[in-house]
N, C-alpha and C positions, 0 to 999 in steps of 0.2 A: 226226690222221694223214690223209694224202691217200689216196683210193681210186684204183683203176685208171681209173675214169671221170673223176675229178678230174684225173688226169695227162693223160688224153686231151684234155680241154678246155684245160688249161694248155699243152700242146704246141701246140695251135692258136693260142693267144694269143701264145706265144713266137716264132711265125714272123716277127713284126715285127722281131726282132733278127737275122735272117739278114742277112748283109753287115755287121753291126756289127763294129767294131774294138775289141778289148780293150785299153784304154789303161792301166789300173792294176788291181792286184789287192791286196785287203786281207784281213785275217782277224780273227776275234773272239779276244779274249784267252784265253777258255777253250777254244779249239781246236774249237768246235762248228761252225764254218762259214767260208765265204769269200764275198767280194763282188767282182764284176767291174765295173769302171767301163767303160761302153760308149759308143762314139761312132758315130753313124750320120750320114752326110752330110746336112747341112741340117736336122738335128733336134737338140733339146736332149739333153744326156747322160742316160743311164739307168744304173741300178745293178741288176745281177742278183745277188740274195742267195740263196745255196745253203747250207742247213743240214740235211743228212740226219740222221735220217729224218723230221724234223718239217715242214720247209717249204722252199719255193723260190718266190721272187716277184720281180717286176720293179717298180721304183719310180723316180721322178725325184728322190728325196731320198736322200742318202748316209746309210746307217745308221751308228750309232756303232760304230767299229772300234778296234782296238788299234794303236798305233804299231809294236810289235814283231810281226813276222810269225811264224806257225807254220812249222815245217819244210816242211809240205806246200805252204803258200802261197808259200814261197821257191822251191820247185821249179817251181810253176806260173808264178811271176813270171819265172823264168829262161827258161822254154821257150815261154810263150804270150803274153807282153806284146807288144802290137802285132800280134797274130795276128787273123785274121778268122773269125767264126763263119759256117760255110758250110751247116750243116744241124742241125736239131733233130728228133729222132724218139723216139717211145715204142717200146720193145722188146716185141713180142708181147703187147700190151695188159696188160703187167705194170706194176708201180710202178717202172719203170726208164726213165730218160731217157738218150739218147746225144747229146752235143753233138759235132759235127765241127768242128774248129778247124784252120785252115790258116795256116801261116807259110811257111817254106821247105819243110816237109813237113806232112802231115796228122796231127793228133792226135785221139783220141777220148776225151772225158771221160765216163765212165759214172757216172751218179748214181742210186743206189738209195735210194728213198724209203720204206723199210720197216724195221722194227726186228727 
């Protein structure tokens, strides 16, 4: 499980994906998480894997995902595919991350990394 301090440093590391475009959204078959395929201009694609409360990480290799999307992933795909990540912040030094995502309007994806 990630601590508040882990989340603090993770947030700093994730600043590199500000301005990234979310090109595809995948989900795990068991419904435990989602994967955003990210594109940053003039850089190789990255994958942001989010599986609360256990982990959140950034990698250049696509994790194994399921062909069938979970209902939550379908909603995300509908609303934020081709949107841009504009901000990533930790909320009040808690184990909570907020991603600000902008398409025609701004969306906030709140990620709680505790059980």
